A tleap script that builds the chain and sets N, CA, C and O, in Angstrom:
source leaprc.protein.ff14SB
mol = sequence {
  NMET ALA LEU LYS GLN ARG ASN PRO LYS ASN
  LEU ARG THR CYS VAL LEU LEU ASP LYS LYS
  GLU LYS ARG GLU VAL ASP PHE ASN ALA ASP
  TYR VAL GLY PHE GLU ILE PRO ASP LYS PHE
  VAL VAL GLY TYR GLY LEU ASP TRP ALA GLU
  GLU GLY ARG ASN PHE LYS ASP VAL TYR CYS
  VAL ILE CTHR
}
set mol.1.N position { 73.170 43.671 44.690 }
set mol.1.CA position { 71.769 43.917 44.453 }
set mol.1.C position { 71.073 44.196 45.574 }
set mol.1.O position { 70.069 44.908 45.592 }
set mol.2.N position { 71.905 43.292 47.181 }
set mol.2.CA position { 71.244 44.208 48.313 }
set mol.2.C position { 70.775 45.288 48.738 }
set mol.2.O position { 69.888 45.449 49.577 }
set mol.3.N position { 71.621 46.380 47.914 }
set mol.3.CA position { 71.359 47.729 48.050 }
set mol.3.C position { 70.230 48.312 47.024 }
set mol.3.O position { 69.340 49.113 47.308 }
set mol.4.N position { 70.488 47.722 45.787 }
set mol.4.CA position { 68.934 47.787 44.714 }
set mol.4.C position { 67.649 47.499 45.280 }
set mol.4.O position { 66.660 48.191 45.037 }
set mol.5.N position { 67.640 46.505 46.021 }
set mol.5.CA position { 66.265 45.951 46.686 }
set mol.5.C position { 65.675 47.066 47.840 }
set mol.5.O position { 64.509 46.989 48.226 }
set mol.6.N position { 66.574 48.068 48.323 }
set mol.6.CA position { 66.346 48.776 49.204 }
set mol.6.C position { 65.730 50.190 48.547 }
set mol.6.O position { 65.395 51.164 49.221 }
set mol.7.N position { 65.675 50.121 47.501 }
set mol.7.CA position { 65.019 51.042 46.429 }
set mol.7.C position { 65.510 52.197 46.994 }
set mol.7.O position { 64.979 52.760 47.951 }
set mol.8.N position { 66.607 52.604 46.375 }
set mol.8.CA position { 67.474 53.913 46.942 }
set mol.8.C position { 67.267 55.148 45.907 }
set mol.8.O position { 67.165 54.891 44.707 }
set mol.9.N position { 67.216 56.272 46.297 }
set mol.9.CA position { 66.603 56.966 44.903 }
set mol.9.C position { 67.927 57.440 44.074 }
set mol.9.O position { 67.785 58.261 43.168 }
set mol.10.N position { 68.965 57.019 44.331 }
set mol.10.CA position { 70.073 56.958 43.445 }
set mol.10.C position { 71.175 56.132 43.621 }
set mol.10.O position { 71.724 56.549 44.640 }
set mol.11.N position { 71.698 55.336 43.251 }
set mol.11.CA position { 72.714 54.296 43.219 }
set mol.11.C position { 74.130 54.569 42.404 }
set mol.11.O position { 74.162 54.072 41.278 }
set mol.12.N position { 75.290 55.289 42.827 }
set mol.12.CA position { 76.353 54.787 42.071 }
set mol.12.C position { 77.264 54.444 42.311 }
set mol.12.O position { 77.437 54.463 43.530 }
set mol.13.N position { 78.470 53.906 41.497 }
set mol.13.CA position { 79.610 53.019 42.183 }
set mol.13.C position { 80.487 53.857 41.496 }
set mol.13.O position { 80.357 54.596 40.520 }
set mol.14.N position { 81.738 53.465 42.500 }
set mol.14.CA position { 82.960 54.021 42.122 }
set mol.14.C position { 84.255 53.144 42.406 }
set mol.14.O position { 84.404 52.651 43.524 }
set mol.15.N position { 85.142 52.959 41.455 }
set mol.15.CA position { 86.346 51.981 41.839 }
set mol.15.C position { 87.412 52.796 41.239 }
set mol.15.O position { 87.364 53.550 40.267 }
set mol.16.N position { 88.927 52.316 42.458 }
set mol.16.CA position { 89.934 52.990 42.021 }
set mol.16.C position { 90.632 52.153 41.052 }
set mol.16.O position { 91.121 52.794 40.121 }
set mol.17.N position { 90.828 50.759 41.020 }
set mol.17.CA position { 91.086 50.459 39.676 }
set mol.17.C position { 89.959 49.488 38.974 }
set mol.17.O position { 89.082 48.858 39.565 }
set mol.18.N position { 90.177 49.524 37.746 }
set mol.18.CA position { 89.335 49.150 36.859 }
set mol.18.C position { 89.892 48.241 35.843 }
set mol.18.O position { 90.506 48.885 34.993 }
set mol.19.N position { 89.895 46.929 35.622 }
set mol.19.CA position { 90.437 45.919 34.911 }
set mol.19.C position { 89.353 45.451 34.001 }
set mol.19.O position { 88.774 44.474 34.475 }
set mol.20.N position { 88.892 45.842 32.834 }
set mol.20.CA position { 87.818 45.624 31.994 }
set mol.20.C position { 88.304 44.421 31.299 }
set mol.20.O position { 87.397 43.769 30.783 }
set mol.21.N position { 89.679 43.878 31.123 }
set mol.21.CA position { 89.292 42.660 30.368 }
set mol.21.C position { 89.420 41.714 31.250 }
set mol.21.O position { 89.644 40.608 30.758 }
set mol.22.N position { 89.350 41.770 32.491 }
set mol.22.CA position { 89.060 40.677 33.412 }
set mol.22.C position { 87.799 40.854 33.762 }
set mol.22.O position { 87.595 40.092 34.707 }
set mol.23.N position { 86.666 41.561 33.459 }
set mol.23.CA position { 85.357 41.575 33.776 }
set mol.23.C position { 84.652 40.544 33.297 }
set mol.23.O position { 84.709 40.428 32.073 }
set mol.24.N position { 83.965 39.708 33.910 }
set mol.24.CA position { 83.096 38.656 33.775 }
set mol.24.C position { 81.423 38.779 33.762 }
set mol.24.O position { 80.666 37.811 33.682 }
set mol.25.N position { 81.028 40.133 33.854 }
set mol.25.CA position { 79.767 40.631 33.799 }
set mol.25.C position { 79.554 41.878 32.741 }
set mol.25.O position { 80.526 42.634 32.713 }
set mol.26.N position { 78.828 42.116 32.157 }
set mol.26.CA position { 78.512 43.875 31.969 }
set mol.26.C position { 78.308 44.848 32.917 }
set mol.26.O position { 77.138 44.990 33.272 }
set mol.27.N position { 79.128 45.547 33.415 }
set mol.27.CA position { 79.230 46.280 34.130 }
set mol.27.C position { 80.178 47.794 33.725 }
set mol.27.O position { 81.241 47.841 33.106 }
set mol.28.N position { 79.578 48.663 34.164 }
set mol.28.CA position { 80.700 50.221 33.612 }
set mol.28.C position { 80.271 50.543 35.343 }
set mol.28.O position { 79.154 50.362 35.828 }
set mol.29.N position { 81.518 51.071 36.085 }
set mol.29.CA position { 81.551 52.195 37.011 }
set mol.29.C position { 81.241 53.624 36.859 }
set mol.29.O position { 81.594 54.318 35.905 }
set mol.30.N position { 80.552 54.011 37.873 }
set mol.30.CA position { 80.218 55.624 37.397 }
set mol.30.C position { 81.573 56.494 37.485 }
set mol.30.O position { 82.086 57.196 36.614 }
set mol.31.N position { 81.993 56.231 38.803 }
set mol.31.CA position { 83.520 56.810 38.625 }
set mol.31.C position { 84.497 55.735 38.769 }
set mol.31.O position { 84.464 54.834 39.608 }
set mol.32.N position { 85.571 55.974 37.648 }
set mol.32.CA position { 86.816 54.887 37.958 }
set mol.32.C position { 88.378 56.272 38.124 }
set mol.32.O position { 88.495 57.332 37.509 }
set mol.33.N position { 89.012 55.858 38.832 }
set mol.33.CA position { 90.005 56.424 38.988 }
set mol.33.C position { 91.130 56.072 37.989 }
set mol.33.O position { 91.816 56.894 37.382 }
set mol.34.N position { 91.202 54.946 37.923 }
set mol.34.CA position { 92.539 54.624 36.684 }
set mol.34.C position { 91.813 52.818 35.989 }
set mol.34.O position { 91.306 51.907 36.643 }
set mol.35.N position { 92.013 52.892 34.811 }
set mol.35.CA position { 91.870 51.691 34.146 }
set mol.35.C position { 93.582 51.316 33.799 }
set mol.35.O position { 94.553 51.872 33.284 }
set mol.36.N position { 93.221 49.965 34.465 }
set mol.36.CA position { 94.420 49.211 34.285 }
set mol.36.C position { 94.398 48.154 33.686 }
set mol.36.O position { 93.269 47.668 33.638 }
set mol.37.N position { 95.431 47.391 33.041 }
set mol.37.CA position { 95.648 46.171 32.269 }
set mol.37.C position { 95.621 45.072 33.533 }
set mol.37.O position { 95.789 45.300 34.731 }
set mol.38.N position { 95.290 43.505 32.699 }
set mol.38.CA position { 94.778 42.660 33.714 }
set mol.38.C position { 96.342 42.110 34.133 }
set mol.38.O position { 96.946 41.208 33.553 }
set mol.39.N position { 96.796 42.849 35.220 }
set mol.39.CA position { 97.930 42.764 36.000 }
set mol.39.C position { 97.995 42.324 37.692 }
set mol.39.O position { 97.383 43.019 38.502 }
set mol.40.N position { 98.529 41.510 37.996 }
set mol.40.CA position { 98.599 41.557 39.597 }
set mol.40.C position { 99.361 43.140 40.418 }
set mol.40.O position { 100.555 43.434 40.368 }
set mol.41.N position { 98.519 43.756 40.958 }
set mol.41.CA position { 98.686 44.414 41.652 }
set mol.41.C position { 98.872 44.668 43.153 }
set mol.41.O position { 98.058 44.096 43.878 }
set mol.42.N position { 99.911 45.515 43.810 }
set mol.42.CA position { 99.646 45.552 44.951 }
set mol.42.C position { 100.336 47.347 45.350 }
set mol.42.O position { 100.903 48.214 44.686 }
set mol.43.N position { 99.834 47.193 46.947 }
set mol.43.CA position { 100.138 48.539 47.101 }
set mol.43.C position { 98.826 49.333 47.582 }
set mol.43.O position { 97.748 48.819 47.281 }
set mol.44.N position { 98.818 50.521 48.292 }
set mol.44.CA position { 97.424 51.377 48.331 }
set mol.44.C position { 95.965 50.542 49.224 }
set mol.44.O position { 94.767 50.807 49.125 }
set mol.45.N position { 96.872 49.162 50.330 }
set mol.45.CA position { 95.781 48.246 50.435 }
set mol.45.C position { 95.702 47.220 49.888 }
set mol.45.O position { 94.922 46.569 50.584 }
set mol.46.N position { 95.956 46.728 49.210 }
set mol.46.CA position { 95.849 45.601 47.898 }
set mol.46.C position { 97.582 44.900 48.611 }
set mol.46.O position { 98.622 45.531 48.800 }
set mol.47.N position { 97.282 43.367 48.863 }
set mol.47.CA position { 98.199 42.784 49.260 }
set mol.47.C position { 98.785 41.526 48.552 }
set mol.47.O position { 97.931 40.986 47.849 }
set mol.48.N position { 99.988 40.907 48.534 }
set mol.48.CA position { 100.111 39.462 47.852 }
set mol.48.C position { 100.578 38.788 49.316 }
set mol.48.O position { 101.416 39.395 49.983 }
set mol.49.N position { 99.993 37.457 49.828 }
set mol.49.CA position { 100.491 36.713 50.893 }
set mol.49.C position { 100.860 37.927 51.824 }
set mol.49.O position { 101.971 37.784 52.336 }
set mol.50.N position { 100.100 39.270 52.226 }
set mol.50.CA position { 100.586 39.720 53.132 }
set mol.50.C position { 101.482 40.874 52.953 }
set mol.50.O position { 101.808 41.482 53.972 }
set mol.51.N position { 101.967 41.301 51.715 }
set mol.51.CA position { 103.154 41.754 51.742 }
set mol.51.C position { 102.677 43.284 50.742 }
set mol.51.O position { 101.772 43.010 49.954 }
set mol.52.N position { 102.945 44.149 50.703 }
set mol.52.CA position { 103.020 45.293 49.588 }
set mol.52.C position { 101.853 46.091 50.073 }
set mol.52.O position { 101.615 47.131 49.460 }
set mol.53.N position { 100.969 45.714 51.236 }
set mol.53.CA position { 99.843 46.544 51.632 }
set mol.53.C position { 100.075 47.743 51.506 }
set mol.53.O position { 99.406 48.420 50.725 }
set mol.54.N position { 100.951 48.204 52.154 }
set mol.54.CA position { 101.395 49.479 52.621 }
set mol.54.C position { 102.430 50.277 52.286 }
set mol.54.O position { 103.161 50.987 52.976 }
set mol.55.N position { 102.367 49.964 50.611 }
set mol.55.CA position { 103.014 50.928 49.763 }
set mol.55.C position { 102.509 52.177 49.710 }
set mol.55.O position { 101.354 51.975 50.084 }
set mol.56.N position { 102.589 53.203 49.522 }
set mol.56.CA position { 102.134 54.325 49.492 }
set mol.56.C position { 101.236 53.945 47.792 }
set mol.56.O position { 100.025 53.989 47.574 }
set mol.57.N position { 102.065 53.685 47.082 }
set mol.57.CA position { 101.683 53.534 45.752 }
set mol.57.C position { 101.161 52.237 45.155 }
set mol.57.O position { 101.382 51.120 45.623 }
set mol.58.N position { 100.453 52.505 44.084 }
set mol.58.CA position { 100.468 50.905 43.284 }
set mol.58.C position { 101.278 50.707 42.447 }
set mol.58.O position { 101.769 51.510 41.653 }
set mol.59.N position { 101.580 48.977 42.650 }
set mol.59.CA position { 102.852 48.699 41.741 }
set mol.59.C position { 102.318 47.170 41.236 }
set mol.59.O position { 101.506 46.445 41.812 }
set mol.60.N position { 103.051 46.920 39.953 }
set mol.60.CA position { 102.645 45.599 38.838 }
set mol.60.C position { 103.244 44.951 39.617 }
set mol.60.O position { 103.936 45.642 40.364 }
set mol.61.N position { 103.315 43.479 39.855 }
set mol.61.CA position { 104.275 42.409 40.548 }
set mol.61.C position { 104.388 41.544 39.252 }
set mol.61.O position { 103.466 41.068 38.589 }
set mol.62.N position { 105.621 41.460 39.065 }
set mol.62.CA position { 106.499 40.882 37.765 }
set mol.62.C position { 106.715 39.294 38.332 }
set mol.62.O position { 107.233 39.280 39.449 }
set mol.63.N position { 106.475 38.234 37.884 }
set mol.63.CA position { 106.745 37.196 38.553 }
set mol.63.C position { 107.653 36.582 37.272 }
set mol.63.O position { 108.206 35.487 37.377 }
savepdb mol mol.pdb
quit
Protein backbone atom coordinates (compact mmCIF):
# COMPACT_ATOMS: atom_id res chain seq x y z
CA UNK A 1 0.00 0.00 0.00
CA UNK A 2 2.86 2.44 0.64
CA UNK A 3 3.67 2.54 -3.09
CA UNK A 4 0.05 3.21 -4.10
CA UNK A 5 -0.11 6.14 -1.66
CA UNK A 6 2.62 7.85 -3.68
CA UNK A 7 0.25 7.89 -6.69
CA UNK A 8 2.53 6.30 -9.29
CA UNK A 9 1.57 6.60 -12.92
CA UNK A 10 1.80 2.79 -13.23
CA UNK A 11 2.35 0.00 -10.74
CA UNK A 12 3.00 -3.61 -11.75
CA UNK A 13 3.90 -6.66 -9.68
CA UNK A 14 6.29 -9.45 -10.56
CA UNK A 15 6.80 -12.78 -8.75
CA UNK A 16 9.18 -15.63 -9.50
CA UNK A 17 7.08 -18.33 -7.80
CA UNK A 18 3.30 -18.10 -7.45
CA UNK A 19 1.52 -20.40 -4.96
CA UNK A 20 -2.12 -19.64 -5.69
CA UNK A 21 -3.33 -22.40 -3.33
CA UNK A 22 -1.71 -20.59 -0.40
CA UNK A 23 -3.06 -17.13 -1.20
CA UNK A 24 -5.00 -15.47 1.63
CA UNK A 25 -6.05 -12.34 -0.28
CA UNK A 26 -7.39 -11.76 -3.78
CA UNK A 27 -4.26 -10.89 -5.75
CA UNK A 28 -2.91 -11.63 -9.22
CA UNK A 29 0.62 -10.61 -10.14
CA UNK A 30 1.11 -8.94 -13.49
CA UNK A 31 4.15 -11.05 -14.29
CA UNK A 32 4.64 -14.62 -13.03
CA UNK A 33 7.73 -16.76 -13.54
CA UNK A 34 6.22 -20.09 -12.50
CA UNK A 35 3.04 -21.27 -10.82
CA UNK A 36 3.90 -23.95 -8.24
CA UNK A 37 1.89 -26.14 -5.86
CA UNK A 38 1.81 -25.48 -2.11
CA UNK A 39 5.14 -27.19 -1.41
CA UNK A 40 8.17 -25.95 0.52
CA UNK A 41 10.95 -24.98 -1.88
CA UNK A 42 14.62 -24.06 -1.53
CA UNK A 43 17.27 -22.72 -3.85
CA UNK A 44 17.85 -19.58 -5.88
CA UNK A 45 17.97 -17.50 -2.70
CA UNK A 46 15.29 -19.41 -0.77
CA UNK A 47 16.50 -21.43 2.19
CA UNK A 48 15.52 -23.78 4.98
CA UNK A 49 17.42 -23.11 8.21
CA UNK A 50 20.04 -21.34 6.09
CA UNK A 51 20.57 -24.43 3.92
CA UNK A 52 19.95 -24.65 0.19
CA UNK A 53 20.01 -20.93 -0.49
CA UNK A 54 22.91 -21.23 -2.92
CA UNK A 55 21.41 -23.95 -5.12
CA UNK A 56 21.29 -22.70 -8.69
CA UNK A 57 17.82 -24.19 -9.19
CA UNK A 58 14.63 -24.39 -7.11
CA UNK A 59 13.89 -27.71 -5.42
CA UNK A 60 10.92 -29.06 -3.47
CA UNK A 61 11.75 -30.18 0.08
CA UNK A 62 10.32 -33.59 0.94
CA UNK A 63 10.03 -34.25 4.66
